[in-house]
TORLODREN-141728 format. One record per residue (C-alpha): residue number from 0; y, z, x negated. Coordinates in nm, 2 decimals. Layout:
// residues N
@resi NUM, Y Y, Z Z, X X
...
***
This chain:
// residues 414
@resi 0, Y 7.50, Z -6.11, X 5.63
@resi 1, Y 7.17, Z -5.96, X 5.75
@resi 2, Y 7.10, Z -5.60, X 5.64
@resi 3, Y 6.79, Z -5.40, X 5.72
@resi 4, Y 6.87, Z -5.13, X 5.98
@resi 5, Y 6.82, Z -4.83, X 5.75
@resi 6, Y 7.06, Z -4.98, X 5.49
@resi 7, Y 7.32, Z -5.07, X 5.75
@resi 8, Y 7.31, Z -4.72, X 5.90
@resi 9, Y 7.31, Z -4.55, X 5.56
@resi 10, Y 7.61, Z -4.74, X 5.45
@resi 11, Y 7.78, Z -4.66, X 5.78
@resi 12, Y 7.72, Z -4.29, X 5.73
@resi 13, Y 7.85, Z -4.31, X 5.37
@resi 14, Y 8.18, Z -4.47, X 5.48
@resi 15, Y 8.23, Z -4.27, X 5.80
@resi 16, Y 8.47, Z -3.97, X 5.81
@resi 17, Y 8.26, Z -3.66, X 5.85
@resi 18, Y 8.33, Z -3.41, X 6.13
@resi 19, Y 8.24, Z -3.13, X 5.89
@resi 20, Y 8.47, Z -3.15, X 5.59
@resi 21, Y 8.26, Z -2.91, X 5.39
@resi 22, Y 7.97, Z -3.16, X 5.39
@resi 23, Y 8.21, Z -3.42, X 5.24
@resi 24, Y 8.32, Z -3.17, X 4.98
@resi 25, Y 7.96, Z -3.10, X 4.88
@resi 26, Y 7.89, Z -3.48, X 4.86
@resi 27, Y 8.19, Z -3.52, X 4.63
@resi 28, Y 8.08, Z -3.23, X 4.42
@resi 29, Y 7.74, Z -3.40, X 4.38
@resi 30, Y 7.90, Z -3.72, X 4.26
@resi 31, Y 8.13, Z -3.53, X 4.02
@resi 32, Y 7.84, Z -3.32, X 3.89
@resi 33, Y 7.62, Z -3.63, X 3.82
@resi 34, Y 7.92, Z -3.82, X 3.67
@resi 35, Y 8.01, Z -3.52, X 3.45
@resi 36, Y 7.65, Z -3.48, X 3.33
@resi 37, Y 7.61, Z -3.85, X 3.25
@resi 38, Y 7.94, Z -3.85, X 3.06
@resi 39, Y 7.85, Z -3.54, X 2.86
@resi 40, Y 7.51, Z -3.68, X 2.77
@resi 41, Y 7.63, Z -4.02, X 2.66
@resi 42, Y 7.91, Z -3.87, X 2.45
@resi 43, Y 7.70, Z -3.60, X 2.29
@resi 44, Y 7.41, Z -3.82, X 2.20
@resi 45, Y 7.66, Z -4.08, X 2.06
@resi 46, Y 7.81, Z -3.81, X 1.84
@resi 47, Y 7.47, Z -3.68, X 1.72
@resi 48, Y 7.36, Z -4.03, X 1.65
@resi 49, Y 7.68, Z -4.09, X 1.46
@resi 50, Y 7.63, Z -3.78, X 1.25
@resi 51, Y 7.26, Z -3.88, X 1.18
@resi 52, Y 7.38, Z -4.23, X 1.08
@resi 53, Y 7.65, Z -4.08, X 0.86
@resi 54, Y 7.41, Z -3.85, X 0.68
@resi 55, Y 7.16, Z -4.13, X 0.64
@resi 56, Y 7.42, Z -4.37, X 0.49
@resi 57, Y 7.56, Z -4.11, X 0.25
@resi 58, Y 7.21, Z -4.00, X 0.14
@resi 59, Y 7.08, Z -4.35, X 0.10
@resi 60, Y 7.39, Z -4.45, X -0.09
@resi 61, Y 7.27, Z -4.22, X -0.37
@resi 62, Y 6.89, Z -4.22, X -0.31
@resi 63, Y 6.65, Z -4.51, X -0.33
@resi 64, Y 6.52, Z -4.69, X -0.03
@resi 65, Y 6.18, Z -4.69, X -0.19
@resi 66, Y 6.02, Z -4.60, X -0.53
@resi 67, Y 5.72, Z -4.71, X -0.72
@resi 68, Y 5.61, Z -4.46, X -0.98
@resi 69, Y 5.32, Z -4.41, X -1.22
@resi 70, Y 5.03, Z -4.21, X -1.06
@resi 71, Y 5.04, Z -3.88, X -1.26
@resi 72, Y 5.16, Z -4.05, X -1.57
@resi 73, Y 5.49, Z -4.22, X -1.69
@resi 74, Y 5.53, Z -4.58, X -1.59
@resi 75, Y 5.52, Z -4.77, X -1.92
@resi 76, Y 5.56, Z -5.14, X -1.83
@resi 77, Y 5.86, Z -5.08, X -1.61
@resi 78, Y 6.04, Z -5.40, X -1.72
@resi 79, Y 5.75, Z -5.60, X -1.56
@resi 80, Y 5.78, Z -5.39, X -1.25
@resi 81, Y 6.15, Z -5.47, X -1.22
@resi 82, Y 6.09, Z -5.84, X -1.28
@resi 83, Y 5.83, Z -5.85, X -1.00
@resi 84, Y 6.05, Z -5.65, X -0.76
@resi 85, Y 6.36, Z -5.86, X -0.81
@resi 86, Y 6.14, Z -6.17, X -0.74
@resi 87, Y 6.09, Z -6.04, X -0.39
@resi 88, Y 6.34, Z -6.18, X -0.14
@resi 89, Y 6.34, Z -5.85, X 0.05
@resi 90, Y 6.47, Z -5.66, X -0.26
@resi 91, Y 6.84, Z -5.65, X -0.34
@resi 92, Y 6.81, Z -5.45, X -0.67
@resi 93, Y 6.56, Z -5.26, X -0.88
@resi 94, Y 6.62, Z -5.01, X -1.17
@resi 95, Y 6.41, Z -4.77, X -1.37
@resi 96, Y 6.47, Z -4.39, X -1.36
@resi 97, Y 6.35, Z -4.06, X -1.49
@resi 98, Y 6.38, Z -3.75, X -1.27
@resi 99, Y 6.31, Z -3.39, X -1.39
@resi 100, Y 6.39, Z -3.05, X -1.26
@resi 101, Y 6.62, Z -2.87, X -1.50
@resi 102, Y 6.83, Z -2.56, X -1.54
@resi 103, Y 7.19, Z -2.64, X -1.64
@resi 104, Y 7.40, Z -2.37, X -1.81
@resi 105, Y 7.77, Z -2.36, X -1.85
@resi 106, Y 7.98, Z -2.06, X -1.76
@resi 107, Y 7.71, Z -2.00, X -1.50
@resi 108, Y 7.35, Z -2.12, X -1.45
@resi 109, Y 7.24, Z -2.36, X -1.18
@resi 110, Y 6.91, Z -2.54, X -1.12
@resi 111, Y 6.95, Z -2.91, X -1.05
@resi 112, Y 6.77, Z -3.24, X -1.05
@resi 113, Y 6.83, Z -3.43, X -1.38
@resi 114, Y 6.82, Z -3.81, X -1.33
@resi 115, Y 6.82, Z -4.05, X -1.62
@resi 116, Y 6.94, Z -4.41, X -1.55
@resi 117, Y 7.06, Z -4.72, X -1.72
@resi 118, Y 7.44, Z -4.72, X -1.63
@resi 119, Y 7.46, Z -5.10, X -1.62
@resi 120, Y 7.17, Z -5.12, X -1.37
@resi 121, Y 7.25, Z -4.82, X -1.15
@resi 122, Y 7.50, Z -5.00, X -0.94
@resi 123, Y 7.22, Z -5.23, X -0.81
@resi 124, Y 7.04, Z -4.94, X -0.64
@resi 125, Y 7.31, Z -4.68, X -0.56
@resi 126, Y 7.68, Z -4.63, X -0.51
@resi 127, Y 7.71, Z -4.38, X -0.79
@resi 128, Y 7.95, Z -4.59, X -1.00
@resi 129, Y 8.18, Z -4.61, X -0.70
@resi 130, Y 8.17, Z -4.23, X -0.64
@resi 131, Y 8.30, Z -4.13, X -0.98
@resi 132, Y 8.62, Z -3.91, X -0.94
@resi 133, Y 8.65, Z -3.84, X -1.31
@resi 134, Y 8.53, Z -4.05, X -1.60
@resi 135, Y 8.31, Z -4.35, X -1.57
@resi 136, Y 7.94, Z -4.40, X -1.55
@resi 137, Y 7.95, Z -4.65, X -1.83
@resi 138, Y 8.03, Z -4.36, X -2.07
@resi 139, Y 7.67, Z -4.26, X -2.06
@resi 140, Y 7.59, Z -4.47, X -2.37
@resi 141, Y 7.26, Z -4.43, X -2.56
@resi 142, Y 7.28, Z -4.16, X -2.82
@resi 143, Y 7.60, Z -4.01, X -2.68
@resi 144, Y 7.41, Z -3.74, X -2.49
@resi 145, Y 7.68, Z -3.74, X -2.22
@resi 146, Y 7.61, Z -3.61, X -1.87
@resi 147, Y 7.77, Z -3.67, X -1.53
@resi 148, Y 7.77, Z -3.39, X -1.28
@resi 149, Y 7.82, Z -3.36, X -0.91
@resi 150, Y 8.16, Z -3.22, X -0.81
@resi 151, Y 8.01, Z -2.90, X -0.65
@resi 152, Y 7.77, Z -2.86, X -0.94
@resi 153, Y 8.06, Z -2.88, X -1.20
@resi 154, Y 8.26, Z -2.62, X -1.00
@resi 155, Y 7.96, Z -2.39, X -0.98
@resi 156, Y 7.89, Z -2.42, X -1.35
@resi 157, Y 8.26, Z -2.37, X -1.43
@resi 158, Y 8.29, Z -2.68, X -1.65
@resi 159, Y 8.49, Z -2.99, X -1.66
@resi 160, Y 8.51, Z -3.32, X -1.85
@resi 161, Y 8.49, Z -3.25, X -2.22
@resi 162, Y 8.29, Z -2.93, X -2.19
@resi 163, Y 7.93, Z -2.88, X -2.31
@resi 164, Y 7.64, Z -2.77, X -2.10
@resi 165, Y 7.28, Z -2.67, X -2.20
@resi 166, Y 7.00, Z -2.85, X -2.01
@resi 167, Y 6.67, Z -2.66, X -2.01
@resi 168, Y 6.36, Z -2.85, X -1.89
@resi 169, Y 6.03, Z -2.72, X -1.78
@resi 170, Y 5.84, Z -2.92, X -2.05
@resi 171, Y 5.72, Z -2.74, X -2.37
@resi 172, Y 5.68, Z -2.90, X -2.71
@resi 173, Y 5.45, Z -2.78, X -2.99
@resi 174, Y 5.60, Z -2.63, X -3.30
@resi 175, Y 5.45, Z -2.44, X -3.60
@resi 176, Y 5.55, Z -2.11, X -3.43
@resi 177, Y 5.40, Z -2.21, X -3.09
@resi 178, Y 5.52, Z -2.38, X -2.77
@resi 179, Y 5.90, Z -2.41, X -2.73
@resi 180, Y 6.08, Z -2.49, X -2.41
@resi 181, Y 6.28, Z -2.82, X -2.43
@resi 182, Y 6.65, Z -2.76, X -2.44
@resi 183, Y 6.94, Z -3.00, X -2.52
@resi 184, Y 7.32, Z -2.98, X -2.53
@resi 185, Y 7.50, Z -3.24, X -2.33
@resi 186, Y 7.87, Z -3.32, X -2.31
@resi 187, Y 8.03, Z -3.36, X -1.96
@resi 188, Y 8.18, Z -3.71, X -1.95
@resi 189, Y 8.24, Z -3.75, X -1.57
@resi 190, Y 8.22, Z -3.60, X -1.23
@resi 191, Y 8.11, Z -3.77, X -0.90
@resi 192, Y 8.15, Z -3.69, X -0.54
@resi 193, Y 7.89, Z -3.84, X -0.30
@resi 194, Y 8.00, Z -3.65, X 0.01
@resi 195, Y 7.65, Z -3.51, X 0.05
@resi 196, Y 7.59, Z -3.16, X -0.07
@resi 197, Y 7.23, Z -3.22, X -0.19
@resi 198, Y 7.37, Z -3.45, X -0.46
@resi 199, Y 7.71, Z -3.30, X -0.52
@resi 200, Y 7.56, Z -2.96, X -0.60
@resi 201, Y 7.21, Z -3.06, X -0.71
@resi 202, Y 7.23, Z -3.37, X -0.92
@resi 203, Y 7.32, Z -3.44, X -1.29
@resi 204, Y 7.29, Z -3.79, X -1.44
@resi 205, Y 7.23, Z -3.88, X -1.81
@resi 206, Y 7.14, Z -4.20, X -2.00
@resi 207, Y 6.78, Z -4.32, X -1.97
@resi 208, Y 6.72, Z -4.35, X -2.35
@resi 209, Y 6.87, Z -4.01, X -2.42
@resi 210, Y 6.63, Z -3.83, X -2.19
@resi 211, Y 6.34, Z -4.04, X -2.32
@resi 212, Y 6.42, Z -3.92, X -2.67
@resi 213, Y 6.45, Z -3.56, X -2.56
@resi 214, Y 6.12, Z -3.57, X -2.38
@resi 215, Y 5.95, Z -3.80, X -2.64
@resi 216, Y 5.83, Z -4.04, X -2.37
@resi 217, Y 5.87, Z -4.36, X -2.57
@resi 218, Y 5.93, Z -4.64, X -2.32
@resi 219, Y 5.79, Z -4.45, X -2.02
@resi 220, Y 5.99, Z -4.38, X -1.71
@resi 221, Y 5.92, Z -4.19, X -1.39
@resi 222, Y 5.93, Z -4.51, X -1.18
@resi 223, Y 6.14, Z -4.79, X -1.04
@resi 224, Y 6.39, Z -4.74, X -0.76
@resi 225, Y 6.44, Z -5.02, X -0.51
@resi 226, Y 6.73, Z -5.11, X -0.28
@resi 227, Y 6.62, Z -5.33, X 0.01
@resi 228, Y 6.78, Z -5.57, X 0.26
@resi 229, Y 6.61, Z -5.39, X 0.55
@resi 230, Y 6.56, Z -5.02, X 0.48
@resi 231, Y 6.33, Z -4.98, X 0.78
@resi 232, Y 6.07, Z -5.19, X 0.59
@resi 233, Y 6.09, Z -4.97, X 0.28
@resi 234, Y 5.73, Z -4.85, X 0.27
@resi 235, Y 5.59, Z -5.20, X 0.34
@resi 236, Y 5.79, Z -5.35, X 0.05
@resi 237, Y 5.70, Z -5.07, X -0.19
@resi 238, Y 5.33, Z -5.10, X -0.10
@resi 239, Y 5.34, Z -5.48, X -0.16
@resi 240, Y 5.50, Z -5.43, X -0.49
@resi 241, Y 5.24, Z -5.18, X -0.60
@resi 242, Y 4.96, Z -5.42, X -0.51
@resi 243, Y 5.12, Z -5.70, X -0.71
@resi 244, Y 5.14, Z -5.48, X -1.01
@resi 245, Y 4.77, Z -5.42, X -0.99
@resi 246, Y 4.75, Z -5.06, X -1.11
@resi 247, Y 4.73, Z -4.70, X -0.98
@resi 248, Y 5.09, Z -4.65, X -0.86
@resi 249, Y 5.24, Z -4.40, X -0.62
@resi 250, Y 5.46, Z -4.55, X -0.34
@resi 251, Y 5.72, Z -4.35, X -0.14
@resi 252, Y 6.01, Z -4.44, X 0.08
@resi 253, Y 6.32, Z -4.27, X 0.21
@resi 254, Y 6.16, Z -4.16, X 0.54
@resi 255, Y 5.88, Z -3.98, X 0.35
@resi 256, Y 6.11, Z -3.82, X 0.09
@resi 257, Y 6.34, Z -3.68, X 0.36
@resi 258, Y 6.10, Z -3.65, X 0.65
@resi 259, Y 6.19, Z -3.28, X 0.73
@resi 260, Y 6.56, Z -3.36, X 0.75
@resi 261, Y 6.53, Z -3.65, X 0.99
@resi 262, Y 6.26, Z -3.47, X 1.19
@resi 263, Y 6.50, Z -3.18, X 1.23
@resi 264, Y 6.79, Z -3.41, X 1.33
@resi 265, Y 6.57, Z -3.58, X 1.59
@resi 266, Y 6.45, Z -3.25, X 1.73
@resi 267, Y 6.81, Z -3.13, X 1.76
@resi 268, Y 6.91, Z -3.44, X 1.94
@resi 269, Y 6.62, Z -3.41, X 2.18
@resi 270, Y 6.68, Z -3.05, X 2.26
@resi 271, Y 7.05, Z -3.12, X 2.32
@resi 272, Y 6.97, Z -3.40, X 2.56
@resi 273, Y 6.73, Z -3.18, X 2.75
@resi 274, Y 6.99, Z -2.90, X 2.78
@resi 275, Y 7.27, Z -3.13, X 2.89
@resi 276, Y 7.05, Z -3.30, X 3.14
@resi 277, Y 7.06, Z -2.98, X 3.33
@resi 278, Y 7.42, Z -3.07, X 3.43
@resi 279, Y 7.28, Z -3.39, X 3.59
@resi 280, Y 7.01, Z -3.17, X 3.76
@resi 281, Y 7.28, Z -2.94, X 3.90
@resi 282, Y 7.45, Z -3.25, X 4.05
@resi 283, Y 7.12, Z -3.35, X 4.20
@resi 284, Y 7.07, Z -3.00, X 4.35
@resi 285, Y 7.42, Z -3.03, X 4.51
@resi 286, Y 7.30, Z -3.36, X 4.65
@resi 287, Y 7.00, Z -3.19, X 4.81
@resi 288, Y 7.24, Z -2.94, X 4.97
@resi 289, Y 7.48, Z -3.20, X 5.10
@resi 290, Y 7.20, Z -3.41, X 5.24
@resi 291, Y 7.03, Z -3.12, X 5.42
@resi 292, Y 7.36, Z -3.02, X 5.58
@resi 293, Y 7.42, Z -3.39, X 5.68
@resi 294, Y 7.08, Z -3.41, X 5.84
@resi 295, Y 7.15, Z -3.09, X 6.04
@resi 296, Y 7.49, Z -3.23, X 6.14
@resi 297, Y 7.34, Z -3.56, X 6.25
@resi 298, Y 7.06, Z -3.42, X 6.46
@resi 299, Y 7.19, Z -3.58, X 6.78
@resi 300, Y 7.25, Z -3.92, X 6.61
@resi 301, Y 6.90, Z -3.91, X 6.47
@resi 302, Y 6.75, Z -3.83, X 6.81
@resi 303, Y 6.94, Z -4.12, X 6.97
@resi 304, Y 6.83, Z -4.36, X 6.70
@resi 305, Y 6.47, Z -4.25, X 6.75
@resi 306, Y 6.49, Z -4.31, X 7.13
@resi 307, Y 6.63, Z -4.66, X 7.05
@resi 308, Y 6.32, Z -4.74, X 6.86
@resi 309, Y 6.39, Z -4.64, X 6.50
@resi 310, Y 6.06, Z -4.52, X 6.34
@resi 311, Y 6.04, Z -4.20, X 6.13
@resi 312, Y 6.00, Z -4.41, X 5.82
@resi 313, Y 6.32, Z -4.60, X 5.90
@resi 314, Y 6.51, Z -4.27, X 5.96
@resi 315, Y 6.38, Z -4.15, X 5.62
@resi 316, Y 6.49, Z -4.46, X 5.44
@resi 317, Y 6.84, Z -4.43, X 5.61
@resi 318, Y 6.91, Z -4.10, X 5.44
@resi 319, Y 6.75, Z -4.21, X 5.12
@resi 320, Y 6.99, Z -4.50, X 5.11
@resi 321, Y 7.29, Z -4.28, X 5.16
@resi 322, Y 7.17, Z -4.02, X 4.90
@resi 323, Y 7.07, Z -4.29, X 4.66
@resi 324, Y 7.42, Z -4.45, X 4.68
@resi 325, Y 7.58, Z -4.12, X 4.60
@resi 326, Y 7.36, Z -4.10, X 4.29
@resi 327, Y 7.44, Z -4.45, X 4.19
@resi 328, Y 7.82, Z -4.39, X 4.23
@resi 329, Y 7.80, Z -4.08, X 4.02
@resi 330, Y 7.59, Z -4.24, X 3.76
@resi 331, Y 7.82, Z -4.55, X 3.73
@resi 332, Y 8.12, Z -4.32, X 3.71
@resi 333, Y 7.95, Z -4.12, X 3.44
@resi 334, Y 7.86, Z -4.43, X 3.24
@resi 335, Y 8.22, Z -4.55, X 3.25
@resi 336, Y 8.36, Z -4.21, X 3.16
@resi 337, Y 8.10, Z -4.16, X 2.88
@resi 338, Y 8.18, Z -4.50, X 2.72
@resi 339, Y 8.55, Z -4.45, X 2.75
@resi 340, Y 8.53, Z -4.09, X 2.61
@resi 341, Y 8.31, Z -4.20, X 2.32
@resi 342, Y 8.54, Z -4.48, X 2.21
@resi 343, Y 8.85, Z -4.25, X 2.24
@resi 344, Y 8.69, Z -3.93, X 2.10
@resi 345, Y 8.88, Z -3.94, X 1.77
@resi 346, Y 9.21, Z -4.00, X 1.94
@resi 347, Y 9.14, Z -3.70, X 2.17
@resi 348, Y 9.04, Z -3.49, X 1.87
@resi 349, Y 9.37, Z -3.57, X 1.69
@resi 350, Y 9.56, Z -3.49, X 2.01
@resi 351, Y 9.39, Z -3.15, X 2.04
@resi 352, Y 9.46, Z -3.08, X 1.67
@resi 353, Y 9.83, Z -3.18, X 1.71
@resi 354, Y 9.88, Z -2.98, X 2.03
@resi 355, Y 9.72, Z -2.65, X 1.91
@resi 356, Y 9.81, Z -2.69, X 1.54
@resi 357, Y 9.45, Z -2.65, X 1.42
@resi 358, Y 9.20, Z -2.86, X 1.22
@resi 359, Y 8.87, Z -2.88, X 1.39
@resi 360, Y 8.69, Z -3.07, X 1.11
@resi 361, Y 8.84, Z -2.98, X 0.77
@resi 362, Y 8.77, Z -3.26, X 0.52
@resi 363, Y 8.69, Z -3.02, X 0.24
@resi 364, Y 8.41, Z -2.86, X 0.45
@resi 365, Y 8.26, Z -3.15, X 0.64
@resi 366, Y 8.35, Z -3.44, X 0.40
@resi 367, Y 8.47, Z -3.64, X 0.71
@resi 368, Y 8.81, Z -3.68, X 0.88
@resi 369, Y 8.68, Z -3.76, X 1.23
@resi 370, Y 8.38, Z -3.75, X 1.46
@resi 371, Y 8.14, Z -4.03, X 1.37
@resi 372, Y 7.99, Z -4.19, X 1.68
@resi 373, Y 7.70, Z -4.44, X 1.73
@resi 374, Y 7.65, Z -4.52, X 2.09
@resi 375, Y 7.30, Z -4.67, X 2.12
@resi 376, Y 7.21, Z -4.89, X 2.42
@resi 377, Y 6.86, Z -4.73, X 2.44
@resi 378, Y 7.02, Z -4.38, X 2.48
@resi 379, Y 7.25, Z -4.51, X 2.76
@resi 380, Y 6.97, Z -4.68, X 2.95
@resi 381, Y 6.75, Z -4.37, X 2.92
@resi 382, Y 7.03, Z -4.15, X 3.06
@resi 383, Y 7.10, Z -4.39, X 3.35
@resi 384, Y 6.74, Z -4.40, X 3.44
@resi 385, Y 6.70, Z -4.02, X 3.42
@resi 386, Y 7.01, Z -3.97, X 3.64
@resi 387, Y 6.89, Z -4.22, X 3.90
@resi 388, Y 6.54, Z -4.07, X 3.91
@resi 389, Y 6.69, Z -3.72, X 3.97
@resi 390, Y 6.92, Z -3.85, X 4.24
@resi 391, Y 6.63, Z -4.03, X 4.41
@resi 392, Y 6.41, Z -3.72, X 4.40
@resi 393, Y 6.69, Z -3.52, X 4.54
@resi 394, Y 6.70, Z -3.74, X 4.86
@resi 395, Y 6.33, Z -3.71, X 4.94
@resi 396, Y 6.33, Z -3.36, X 5.10
@resi 397, Y 6.64, Z -3.41, X 5.32
@resi 398, Y 6.51, Z -3.76, X 5.43
@resi 399, Y 6.17, Z -3.61, X 5.51
@resi 400, Y 6.33, Z -3.35, X 5.73
@resi 401, Y 6.54, Z -3.61, X 5.91
@resi 402, Y 6.22, Z -3.81, X 5.98
@resi 403, Y 6.05, Z -3.51, X 6.13
@resi 404, Y 6.34, Z -3.45, X 6.38
@resi 405, Y 6.20, Z -3.43, X 6.74
@resi 406, Y 6.44, Z -3.63, X 6.98
@resi 407, Y 6.38, Z -3.40, X 7.28
@resi 408, Y 6.45, Z -3.08, X 7.08
@resi 409, Y 6.76, Z -3.23, X 6.92
@resi 410, Y 6.91, Z -3.35, X 7.26
@resi 411, Y 6.82, Z -3.04, X 7.46
@resi 412, Y 7.16, Z -2.88, X 7.42
@resi 413, Y 7.37, Z -3.19, X 7.40
***
C-alpha cells in the first residue's frame, strides 16, 4: 500500500530499535505521562459530574422543578392554576404550597423554612412521602397542627415524634395591646431524611390549611410547584403557564433558585480539569525532550535523506508523524485506562477499604455508600482533543530543528 515518504519514514523510526536507549526511555515516559494525565482527567471529571448529578437529583427530589407564584401577594385562584398546569403535557404534577421563614423551638432553637402542603398532592411534585423514616406524611391532617421535621433538624432541636415545638413566624398580627408576633404550637408527627443537608436540617412541613389558618390567608397560597418531564425546560414551561393564567405572576425554576450552588460546582470542575491537564502537559514536555534528542541522534540520517532529495518540509513532517503517533498512542491508552478505572472505581474503593480497614466515605457523613460517577461523552471528547493538540504542539519545535539541519555540517565528521 502506498504511503507518503514522511509517513513511511516516521513509522520506521517509531518501530526501529534505538541506538540510544535513553531516548527510548524518554519516549516511553512521554507515552505514560500523556496516558496517566488522560486517565486522571477522565476519571476525575466523571466523579465530579457524578457528584453534581447526585446533588441535583437529591435536591430536585424535594424541590420543585419550577414554581409560579403571586407577584407580591398570595395566589388566590391556585386551583385554576393547578388545573391549567396539569393540562400541559410537559407537566407531570402540580401542587400548591406556602413557604415562610420560621424559628422553631424545642429543647433548642433553630431557624428553618416552614413549608405547608397538601399531603395527598405532595407526592406528585416531590419524593417527601418516600423519605419518611418515622411517621407518615398523611398524618398532617387539617386541624391536627402536626409537623414533620428533617432528621438533622429534629436532632438539633432535641425532639422526637410526639413532642411539641413552637413555631414563630415573622408575621405580626394586630391586637388591642399592639402588634404580636405570630406563634403556634405544633406536634411532631414524623421525621424525614432526604439525604441533602439543606432539607434535613432546614425544612419543616405542615398541612396547608393549618398554616392558612395561622396566617389568616384565607384560600391564598404562596404559589404552585411543578414537576416536569424535562427539567431542562423548567423556565419555559413555567413562563408559558404564567402567560396562560393572564395575571402578574412570578416565575422561577430550579436553575435560578440554586444558581450559586451549580455555578460553584461548575467552577470547581473547571478548575480541577485545568489543574489535571498539567499532567498531560508534562507528558507533552517529555515528548519535546525525546524528539529533540532523537533529532540530534538522527543528524546523519537526516543529512542523507536531504541529499537523496527529501525537502525540509518533508523532513519536518517525518518527525511530526513520529511525535504525533506517540501522542496518539498515549491518548488512546489513557482513554482505555480512564474508562476502565471509572467503571471499576467503586470496586477499587471497596478493595482499598478492605485492605487498610478504613472507611473512605462514611454513609453517616456523606449520605452515600460509593463514589457516584457520570462519564459524559462531551468531557471525554474534550480531553482527547486537548491531549492530541498538546502532543501536536510538542512536535513542532523538534521537527522544525530537524528541517533546518544542514547536510554538509551533519556529514562532516561521519
